[in-house]
N, C-alpha and C positions, 0 to 999 in steps of 0.2 A: 558435285555444287552446283551446275551451272541449269541440271532440276530442279534443284532448289531454288535457286533464286527464278527463274522458269512459271512455280507453282503462286511462292513467295508474293512475283509483281505481279499475276496479271487476275486471281485469289482473293489477292486480298482488296482487291477493285470491289466485291460483292457489300463487303459489309460499309466501303465508307461510299457505295451507290444508298446502298438504304437508307444508312443516316444520314445522308444528304437531301433524299429524297422525304425524309418527315423533317426534314428544319425549317419546315415552314408553314407560313397561315393555315393553312386548309391544314395541314395529317396532324398540324399539335393540337390542333381541337377536332379534330375527329380522338385519336387518341385521346385527351384529357378533357371532354367537353366544360367541363368542372373548371378549369379556370379560363371558358372563353373572356368571362369580363376582363382578368386579371389581364389572357395577350393582349384581349382591344386596344388598352389602353396606353395613349403617341408611342410614348419613351419605349415598356416595351415592343411594340408592333415593330418601332424603326429599330430598334438591337437585335428583331429576332429576322425579319426583312433585309442586313445590313450584315451583318458584322457571327450570326450566329452559322450557316455552315462554314466560315474560312475557319471556325473557332474550331470546330469537330474536325475537319482537312486536320487541322493542325494539332489534339490531340489522337491522331489514330497512327502518326511521325514520330512520336516523345519516340518512340521505344527502335526507332526502324535503323539508324546508324546504328547500334547494339547491338541486335541483332545478323550487321550487315560482316562488323567487324571480328561477331561471332563463327560466320563464313568464313572473311579469308583466313584466318587461324585455321581454321577446317585444312581448305588450301595447304598449307603447308609455307604460306610467307612466312618469314619468321625477323628482319630487322621494321621499323617501326616505319621510319619513309613507304616501303611497299606495301607495308596495314593499307597504312589508310590513304595512301593510290588507289588497289583495284577497290578499296571500300569508295573511294566518291565516284568510282566509276559503276560501282553497281548503286548508286544511292543516284547519281544520275540515271539511271535508266531505269528507277523506278518514280521518280518523282514524275520526267517524259510522261512515261504510264499512263501512272495513277494518277495524277495531276493535272495536265497539260490535258492529252488525248481523254483521260477519262472523263475529266471534267466540261468534256469538249463534248463526248456519244451519252453522255448522264442525260446530261440539259438538251441535246440537237432529243431524245428518246421519251423523258416527261415529259418538254415541254409541246411537242408538234405528234404527240402518239396524234390528236385528233385528225392534223392533217395526215399522215403519213393513211390513217385508214382511210377516208372520203379522199384518195385520188388517186390520179393512177402514176405506176412507178416511173412511167419517165418524168415525174413533180418531183419525186422523194428529193432527186443532187441538187435541187433548185433551195429545195427546204433547209438542208441542211447547207446548201453558202448563205441562209439567212440565220442561220444558228448559232453561225460562230462568231457573230460578229454580237450575237444577245449574250453571251456569256464574258463580256469584257466588266460590266458590273463584276460578277461574283471574284473576277481574277485582282481588280481594283483593289474588293472591300478583302482577297487574299494577300496581295501586295501590305495591304496596311497593318492585318491581324499581322501576319509574318514579315514582313520587310522591317516596317516603322520601329516597330512593337519590339521587334529582334535589336534592334539596331538599341534601343533606348534599356531595355533587357541588360545589354551588352556592359551597357556604359555604368552599369544602377549594379550587375553582381551578384545577385537578390540569395542564388542561387551558392556561391562559392561565402558570399555571406553568412548563412542562415547552417554550413554545416562547418564553417572554422570553431563558430562559440557552441556547435553541439560538439564536435571535436575538443575546443577547449575544458570543458565543462566534465566531459564523461573518460575524455583518455588521454590529455596532457600530464604528465605525472615532470617533466623536465622538459629546461629551457628545448633541450632537439628536440621532442614532441611540438612545443608550440610554434618553430618552425620548421617543421612538416606538414605542421595543422596548412601555416599562415600560406605554404608553399600553391603562386596562381593558376600556376600548370603549364600548361600548353596552347598552341588556336588548336581547333579542332578542325583539322583542312579535308578530313571524308564526310563534313559536314555541311558546314559552313562555303565550301567552295562550291558543290554542286549547287546548291538555293541560287547562289547571285549568278550563278548559268542560267538555271529556269531564267531568273527578272530578265537575263540579257537575250534570254529565246522570245515572250514575252513584249520585247522590247523593238525584236525585229517581228514577229508574225500583229502585232495588232501597232505598227507604225501606219501603214497601212491603209487597214481596217477599223481603227477604232482611235482616231490619235489624242483623243481624247485620256489615255491612258498615259501617256510615256511624260507627264510633269511629275506621273506620281510613280516613278524607275527615274527619272532622272534627281528626285530628290532622293530615293530613297541610296542609288548609289553615291550619289553630293554627302550624305550624314556616314553614311558604310567605311566612302572613303577616309575619312575624318577618324570616325569611332578608333575602327585597327587599324588605322597606321597610328594612332597614339597608342593603341596596346599591343599591339609588335611591339614599339618599342620600347613601350616606359612599364610595363604591369608583365607578361607572357615571359614563359623563361622558352629559352627555342629548344626540344631535343637533339635536334635533327639538323644536316646539312645535307639535302639531296642532290646539291649542283644542279637546281630545274629544270630534275626527272618527271613533275610533274607536269610541266609544258606542253609535250607533245602529245599527253590527257588531251590540256583543256584543248588546246587547237584545233586537235579532232572533234569536238562536242562546238567549237564556233562553227564551225563546217557546216556538221546537222543543223545548230539551228540556222541557220541562213540558205538551207536545200527548205529544212521545212518551213522557212518561211516563205520560201517562193512556191514551191511546190502548192499552201493553200494560199497565194494570190493568182496565185495559174487554174485555184480549183473559184478561185470568190469569184475571177471575172466573165467566164465563160457563166455563173448563174445572173450576169448582170449587163445582160446582152450585150458583149463587147469580146464577143467569144475569136474575134477575126482577129483580137490581140494577143491570145493568145499563144499561137506555134510560137509570136517573137519572146514569149513568155519563157518554151523551154530552152533558151540559149544561154539563161542564166544558167541555172543547174548544171552543165554541162561542161562549161566554165568555171564554178565552183569546185568543184571534182577534179577537174583541172588543173586547177588551181592548190587543190589540198595537197597533191601525187604529183607539183613539184615541187612542192616546200616539203614532206613529206620523202624523197630523195635529193633533196638540198640541205636541209638541213637535223631530220633529226639523225646521222648519224656521229653528229658531234657528245648530242645524251644517252645514246647505249654504246659506246666503244673507245675506249681510249686516246685522248691524245696522240699522236708520237712525237709533237715538240713534247708534253709534259711527261710520255717516256723518258724521252731524250734527255733532258734536264735531274731523271733519278739514274740514269746508268749513271751523267757525271761527276751527282754527291758520291753518290757508292762506291768510283773509284775513286773521288780524290777520299774520302772521310775513312775507306777501307782494300788499302791495291794491293796487297797480298791474297785475294782473295778471290776461293776455288767454285767461283756459282758451280758448276756443273757438280764437282761433289756437295755443294749446302743445300742441292735442289736435289739429289739422290735419297734423300730423306727430313728433308724442310717439311713435311705433309705426310712423316708416321706420330704415331704417340708415343710419346718417351718412354715406357711401359713395354715399347717391342724393337725399341735402337738394341744395339753393341749386341749384338749379335742375336737378336730378334727375338730373346726366355723370356718369359712369362712369366718370372721371381721378380719381386722387386727392387728396387737399385741396389745396390752398397750404397748411397749414402740416407739413404732413408731409413735405410737398419742400418745403422751405425750412430745418427741424430737419433731415434727415440731410442735407441741404450745407454746413451749419456746420461746422465740426470742431469748435469752443467749445462746443458747447451739451453741456450735464454730466449723465454719464451716472452710475452706480450701477450695477453686474455682481455677481458673487462665484466665484470666483475659489475652482478646489481646489486649488490647488498644495500649501497647508499640511495636507491633506486626507493622514494617511499612504497611503491605496488609497480603492480605489473604494468609495464609500459607497452605499446603494440607498437611503437617510433623502434625500441631498443633506445638507450642511450651511451652518449658519450663519458658519463663518468666511472672509471674502475679505476683497481689498481693494477698497480706490475709485481706480478709475485717472481 
């Protein structure tokens, strides 16, 4: 699965690069010259220059969470919290490589190709340092298209509304079916949490390079806090309680974002004639890594190990409720399948044979006779036999 994730991450950059290189005025006019009159219109021209690259990138990322969730299931994770936690890590790696680093590298390659050809090799780092701030405009439009529009879409919830009307028209046969169709679902941590951390990374990187990007980040986080707080409390259903198992991964990605921003700041300072201050900045990533190791050794055991205090409480309750419990004898076959207990035979337990041979055993079954048609979600209407 690691090889699959590697190829998915790095080879996905090729179609994104090609499509984004075509998402500008010159390339579109070359591909479809008969639309030149329409493209030169002020409204269309502004849309292509401002929003088209971000929209193209958003379209490519629509099916990514489903693919990553499938990969996590193949890896063998069974619980929903573990699936979303591992998928979130893969999603963050993907957006870090393709959205952040990929956009900077491809922007540098396409925008500075002429300078690369006609300058010496020693000036190439200077060109790259100049090109990184040039991508701030793209990231501003990406925040508006993906971040602001995503928050607005979260309020409207058009997709669940459309799906409800489709199910209500075609599939709903009973009141239980209607309740299932109205299920709002839960918050998708596997895709929403890495996206938020990508915006945090953009804020750290461009806070020094291009501070004009910070107001867009602040507006996004303000709106996201208000909207998602309301959705989590009043709309979504909580499917599991992970016990803050996401936090070690979130903390690690925050540290990664800080180190990336510090390294990019060192590279930018070296290209701006401030090479004397660059050695002083080396202390920043070293201190950040030390802080991460300290937090990992100090706080991570609380997330991966069962606390002794809680274990003592469970033992006390167990002794109070079942004082005569033979724990050693209970644990000898506690994890053995019932069919292998009582001698280890492969035969059927006598209680099952006795129940099936007795025709007077009361059973309760659900009947579909009162349902007017086939129901996908089942029915609560039934009769007792």
